N, C-alpha and C positions, 0 to 999 in steps of 0.2 A: 623440979623440972616438970613442965606440963606434959600431958599425954601427946599432944600434937608435935611438940619438939622431939619427943622420944621416937615417934614414928618416922619423922624426917631424918633423924640421925641414923636410924636403922636402914632406911632406904638408901641413903648415901653410901653407907658401908657396904651394902649389898652390891651396888653398882661398881664400886671400886674393886670388890672381890671378883666380880664377873669379868671386868676388863683385864685384871691381872691374870686370871685363868686363860683368857683368850690369847693374850700376847705370849704366855708361856707355851701354850700349844702351838702357836704359830712358829716360834723359834725352834721348838723341838722338831716340827715337821721339816723345817729348812735344814737343820743339821743332820737329820736322818737321811734326807735326800743327798746331802754331801757325802755321807758315809757310804751309801749305796753306790754313788758315782765313783768313789775311790776304788771300790772293789770290782767295778765293771770296766773291761777294756774297750767296750764299744761306746762309752759315754765320755764326753770331753768336758773337763772343767771349764774350758774357755767358752763353750757354747752356753753352759748354765749361767756363768757370771755375765756373759754378754747380754743374755735376756734380762737379768736382774739389775745390772749396773750400767752397761754401755748404751743399750738401746734407749733407756729412759733417761739417762743422765749422760750427756755428751761432754761434760766438763772435763772428764778424764781423771778427777781426783780419786773417785772410788776405784777406778781401774788400777791406779797405782797402788792403793791399799791392798787390793786383791793380789796384785803381783807380789807385794812384800809378804803377804800371808803365805802364799804358795812357796816362796823361797825359804821362809822360816820353817814351814812344815817339812820341807825336804831336808833341811839341816837336822832337825830333831829326829827324823826317821833314820837318817844315816848314823846318828850317834847311838841310838838304842838298838839298832839291828846288828846282830852278831855275824850275819852271813854276808861275806863280801860279794858274792854273786847276786844275792837279793838286793843289796845296797846299790849295785850298779844298775840293775833293772829299774829300780824305783827312781834313781837319779835321771835315767833316760826318759822315763815316763813323765816326770815332773818337768823336765826340759822341753819335751814336746808340748805339754800343756801350756807352759809359759810362752813358747813361740807362737802357738795357736792363738792365745789371748792377745799377744802383741799385734798379730796380723789383723785380728778382728777390731782392735781399737783404732786402726788406721782407716776405718770405713764409716761413712754415714749410710743410713738406711731410710728410704722413703716409706710412706705409709702403706705402700704395696710391696715392701721388702726390696725395692729397687736399690742396688748397691752403688754407692759413690765413693771414690777415693778422696781422702783428705789432701793428698799431695798429688800434683799433676804428674802423670807418667812421662818418661822420656820418649818423645816421638818426633819424627820428621814430618812436617806439614807440607804437602805438595799443593801447588796452585798453578793452574794453567793461565791465569791472568796476571799481568804485572801489577805490583802494588799501587802504581800511579796510572791507572787506566782512565783516561779522560774521554768524555763524550765526543762523538764526531758525527759528521753528516756526509752523505753521498751526493752533494750538490756540485755540479760543474760550473765553470765560469759563465757559460752561456745561459744557465738556468738560475742565476743568482739574484734575480729580481723578485719583488714581492709576489707578483701574480704567478710566476712559474713555480715558486716554492709552494704556494697554497694549492695550485692545481696538481702538484705531485701527491697531495693528500686527497683532495676532492677532484679526482681525475675525470677525463671525458667519458669513461664508462659509467661512472656514477651519474654524471650530468645527463647522459643520454637516457639512462633508465628513468630518471625523474621527468625529463622532457617528454618521453614517449607516453607515459601513463597520465601525465598531467593534461596532455592534449586530448586523450580519450575522455577524461572527465570534463574538460572544457566543451567538447563537442556535445556531450549529453546535456550539459547545463545550457548550452546555446539553443539546443532543440526545445528544451522545456521552458525557456524564458519567453515572456510575452512582450517585454520591452527591454531596451538596453542591450540588444544582442551584440552590438559592436564591442562591448567590454568583455565578451566571452570569446573573442577570436583566438586562434591558435597562437601559441608563443613559440619563439625560436630560442636557440641557445643564448643569443645576445640578450634577449629580454629576460631569460632565466637568470643569467649572471647579474643583470641589473636588479632583479628582484632580491637576489641574495645580497647585492650591494646595499639595498634599502635596509635590510635586516642588520647589516654590519654598521651602517650609519646610525641606526636606532640604538644599537649597543654602545657606540662611541658617545652619542649624545644623551645616553641613559633615558631614552623615551620608548623603550621596547614594550612597556606596559601601557602606553598611551593608546587611545582609540585612534582609528584612521582619520576621523574628523579633526582631531587635534594636530596630528602630524602634518596633514595636508591642508591646513586652514589657509584661506586666501585673504584673511583680514590683516595680514602683516605680523601675526603672532607666531607663525611657523617658520621653520628653517627652509630656505629657498631650495636647497639641493633636492629635497623630497619631491616637490611638485614638478621640478625640472625632469626627474627621471621617469615618472609615470603619474597618471591621474589617481585620484583617491579611489574611484570605483574600480579601476583596473587592479590596484593593489589589494583591495578587499576581495575581489573575485579570485585573484590568484591564491590568496590565503585559504579560500574555501576549496579551490580545485587542485592545488598542488598535491600530487600523489607519487608514491614510490613503488606501487604495484598496481596490478590490474584491478580496478574497482569492481568489475563484474565477478571476480573470484573471491569476494570477501567471505561469503558463507562457507565455501569449501575450505579456505585456509583457516577459518575460525575453528573448524572441526579438527584439523590436523595440528596446527601450531599457531597460536594467537599472534606471534611476532615473527612469522616466517619471512615476510617481505622485508621488514626492517633488519632482520638478522642477516639477510643477504647483503644489503648495503653496509651494515655494520662490519661484516667480515671483510668486505672489499676495502673499507676504510682502514681496518686493522692491518691488512697486508701492505697498504701504502705507507702507513706509519712505520712499520718495521723496515721497509725498503729504504726509507729516507734517512734513518737515524740509527746510530750505534750507541748503546747505553754505556755509562761508566761502570765502575766496579760494583757499586751498590745500587740495588733496586728495591722498591718498596711495594708491598702488597696490602691492599685495603679495599673497602667498598665505598661507593658513593650512591646517592639516591637522587632520582629525577622526580620531582613532585608531580603527582597526577592523581586526581580524585574522581574524574568523570568516567562513568561506565566501567568500573574496575574489573579487569580480567583476573583470572585466578593467580597469575604470576606476580601480582602486586604484593609488596611486603611492607610491613611496618618497620621504619628505620629507628634504631635504638638511640641514635645520637643527634638526630635532626629534629627540628621543630615541626617539619612536615609529617603529618600522621600517616600518609600513604604515598607510595611512589614505586617506580621501577628501580630495581637494584642492579647496579653495574659493578661487577668485580673487576678491579683494575690492578695493573702492574705498571709502575712509573719509574723513571730515572730518579734516584734519590737526590741527586745534586741539582738538577734543573727542573724537575717536575714534568718532563716530557712523557706523555701517555704512550706506552709502548705496546701493551697487550691488554685484552679484556674480553669479557663476554657478558651477555645479558642473562640474568637469572630468570629462567622460565619454569622453574619447578624443582622438585627434589632430585631429578635425574640429570639436570643441566650441568652439574659439576663433573659428571663422569663421561661426557661426550669425548669420543676418541681415545678412551683409556683401555688398557688390557684388563683381563679378568682379575689378575693379581692386584692391580692398582685400584680396582673398584672395591676391594676389601678394606681399603683405608677409610678413616672417618671423613665426614663431609668437609671440614676445614682443610684437612691434608689434601684431599682430592682437588679442592679449589686452587691451592697454591701450586700443586704439581701441574695442573692444566695451564695456569698462567705462566709458569716459568719454563714450560716446555721449549720455547724457541731459544732459551739460553743454556740448555743442557750441555754439559761438557766444557763450558767456557770459564769455570772457576769463579763466577761472580757470587756476590753475597746478597742474600734475600733478607730484608728486614720485615718483620711481621708484627702485627698487633697481637696482644695476648689472647685474642679470640682464635688465632690460627696456630700459635706456637705450641709445639708439643714434642716430646722425645721421638714419637713416631714420625713427625714431619722432618725433624732434623736428620734422622737416619735415612729417610727416603731421599732427601735432597743430597746427602752425601753420596748415595749410590749414583745419582745423576750428575755428579761432578760440580755441585754447588754447595756453598756454605750458607749458614743461617744465623741471624741475630734477632732475638725477639724477647719482649717482656713475657713473663710466665704468670698464668693464673695461680692464685694461692690455693685453689682447690685441686690442682694437679697432683695426683697421688704419688708421683715420683719425687716430689719435693719433700726433703726431710722436715720433720716437725720443728727442729731447731732453727730452720731457715724462715719460718713464718713470723709475722709481726707479733711482738710480745713486749709488754711493759718492762720485762726484766732485761731486755737488751739495751745497751747504752747507745746513745746517739752517736752516729759515725762508725759504729762497729760493722765489720765485714766478715762474711763467711764464704769460703770457697769449697766447691766439690767438683770432682772430675770423673770422666770416663775416658775411654780411649779416644773419643772424638768430640766430646762436649765438655764445656766449662759452665758451671752454675755459680752465680754470684748472688748473694743476698746482702743488700746495703740498707742501713737504717738512717734515712735522712733526718728524721726527727722521732722523738719518743713515741712508741706505739705504732710506728709505720715501718714498712719494709718494701724495698724494691727488689724484685727477683728477676734476673735476666739469665737466659740460656744462650750460649754462643758456640758454634763450631768453627768460628773464624779466629777466636782468641784462645790461647792455651797457656797463659801465664797469669799469675796473681797480680793483675794490674786493673784494679777497679775503675780508675779514672778513664782508661782507654776503652773498656767495655761499655761503661755507661755513656760516655761521650759519643761513642760510635752509634749507639742506639738513638740518642737524642738528635744527632746530626742527620741521621738517615730516615727517621721515622716519618717525616712530614712530606714525603714525595707526592703521595696521592692527595693530601690535604691542600697542597699548592694548587691543584686543579680546581678544587671547590672554591678556594679563595679568589682565584683569577676569574672564575665564572661569576662569582658574586659581584666583582668589580665591573666587568663588561660582559653582558649576556645578550644574545640575539633572541632568546626564547620569548614567546608570546603565549597568552592564554589559548588553550586549545582543548577540544573534547576528543581528539583523536590521539591515541597512544603512540602510534607510529610517527606522527608529526612531532610529538613531544620529544621522542628519542632523536629524531632528525635535528631538532634544534640543539640538542646536547652535542651531537656529532659536529654540527657547524661551529659551536662554541669551542670544542676541543681542537678542531682543525685550525682555528685562529690562534689558539694557545700554542699548539705544536709548530705552526708555521713561524710564529714569532721566535720561539726557542731555537728552531733550526736556523733561522736567519742570524740570530746572535752568535751561535756556534760557528756558523759560516764566516761571519765577520771577525770573530775572535774578540769581540767587545760588546758592551751593553748598548742596547738601542731601545728608546722609549716605546712602550707598547702602544700608547695612544697615537703616536706618530706613525707607527707601523700600520695600525688599523685604518687610519685616515688615508694613507697612501694606497693600501690594498683596496679600500672601498672605492677610491677614485679610479683605480684600474678596472674594477668590476663594472662601473657604470659609464665609463668614458665613451665606449662605442655606441651605447644606447643614446647618450646625450648628443653625440655628433650626428646620429641618424635622425633623432626627433626634432632637431632644430630646423630641419628642412620641411617639416610638415606644416604646410601653409594654413591648415584649418585651425591651428593653435592661435590663441589670443595674442595680440601684438605685444602686450606687456609681458606675457609669459615667454615669448620668443626673445624679447630683449633681455629678460632675466637669464635665459639660457646662454645668450651671447656673453653676458657679463660673467656668468659662472664658468664658462669654458675658457675665457681669456685667451691665453697663448695657445690652447689646444683647439681653438676654433678652426674647423676644416676650411680648406681653400675654396669650397664651392660658393661661399658667400664673398670670398675675396676680402680685400681691404676697402671695399666701397668703390673700386674703379669700374667704370662702365665703358663698354665697347659695343660696336655694331654687331648685331646677330649675324653670324656667318652664313646662315641659310636664307635669310630674307633678301629680297632684291635691294640693291643699294639705294634706289630712289626712295624707299620707305624710311630709311635712316632710323631704324629701330635699334635702340641701345638697351643693353641689359647688363646687370652685374652678376647674373647667374652664369655658371660654367658647367659644361658637361663633365660628368663624374669620371669618364674614361679619357677623353682627348683634351680636356681642360679648355676647350674653345667656348667663347661666349655665345649664349643662346637665349632667345626670348621665351616667354611662357607659352606663346602660341606654337612655336616650333618644337618645344620640348614635349616629351611623352612621359606620363606618370606610370610608374610600376609599383606593384605591391612590395611588401617588405621581403617576402621570400624570394621573389625574382631579383630584387635589388641585391640581396645577399649572394645570390648565384652569380650575378654580374660581377660583384666585387671579388668573389672567389676566382 
């Protein structure tokens, strides 16, 4: 044997000897601890073996072996002990240890020692809401048309606010303009509604991102309805001048709150949404983003799931069944989640505060709130239970209350299911495929029924996502460098979505959304068309187009082409005219008629 082989053999033998000594010392220390524990009345066998066997191995096999060892140990002690009294005491001690071990085996423990029951406790679940609570609306028969439903959301108070400050901006622009001052004249409510109607039609025809030159082209390539409503220059000027707050107080509001003005309009819109509609049993909480990159204020956030890099963040609560937007707020900074909360509620984490603020109008109604894993926590579920609400939501794998055995593992078989319970919460871990795990927490379900819990989460999770999907299909938003206008476009889009949903619930059946938007757009622009067709300064071909577009809605002022003598001219002149007085409907010629401005005409009409 060579010298190198001898050294190698000696080294291997030394390693084996050291390992043997190590394991011997390890087992000696374990059995010494057992002996000390048996002599101490303050130490529990169950706690020791729980730490060594149950906490790290939840299979239960080692726990059974421990239990058998304890039983056999008690038998041998009773046989060798000659004292009857001592034998009885030891039997009682072993029985207590066995019972304690049995109780500890019935629990799972989270990574922060949070205790879960393996079997659901017997409890009576109370709910203030019937199991089949369907969405409903507060629409009367008199207000069941398209325009009335939409104006229940964008009411006269909101329109008056926009009308007031837009005219202030138009006046300033008119004073500064060197030419084209006529295109900066004040607007009235009729023209404001027609401006919104142009935005609705641009969404319907998917040309909201087209330039005004394209939409109002006169070479035959544009849609006729746009140029019939207003001129290209007027539309472009309204886009520049429409305001929702005092333009002179811009600097002051920038110092206090960057979105103070739009927040006022936003809250008015929220109140109208809640007055018009009653949600079903399930609601969904999530966030949406409004793309905006120009002159970014501090409240802009990066959205984690959207392709847009920067935008306003809107926290939303929607009906899970229909996608109706019911409550929300604009994220304006770290403290925006705590507005209107008590000092105790402000101690919660940010996601919990957000859900509590959104669900406040539903407190005590027994409804179920479905959350994304970014919101779901044990803290949130317990807080909602105090408010009379239940919660269903996916759980982050990093949540420390989740037991280790519930996490994804290659050792778990496909389709395997684990359950854990507390007095109010059920935790489910399902393995859809090898190496993956879906973890769901629910205070609505209390039985070992995986299919019901998972299907409930899947069917109610998309309430807020439906809003984004519908906005992607039809949107009024246009490119803007003003954040308040970007949010107003979003409000307008959501008002169309909510009005359509409310109309379907009112009818009790489905109604095509494009048909609804077309009818609503026509209601918004009809009065403006009927008024503009009388403007004689319009080109003849444009007026003929208006007549064709109006069709059956053509006002009687132009009549059916019938001419009669002017009732004010002397009969000998024999002047005939097809024009009629707006009030008395008598025929009158252009010389005897008097022109009035739009404001005066609207006053006469009223």
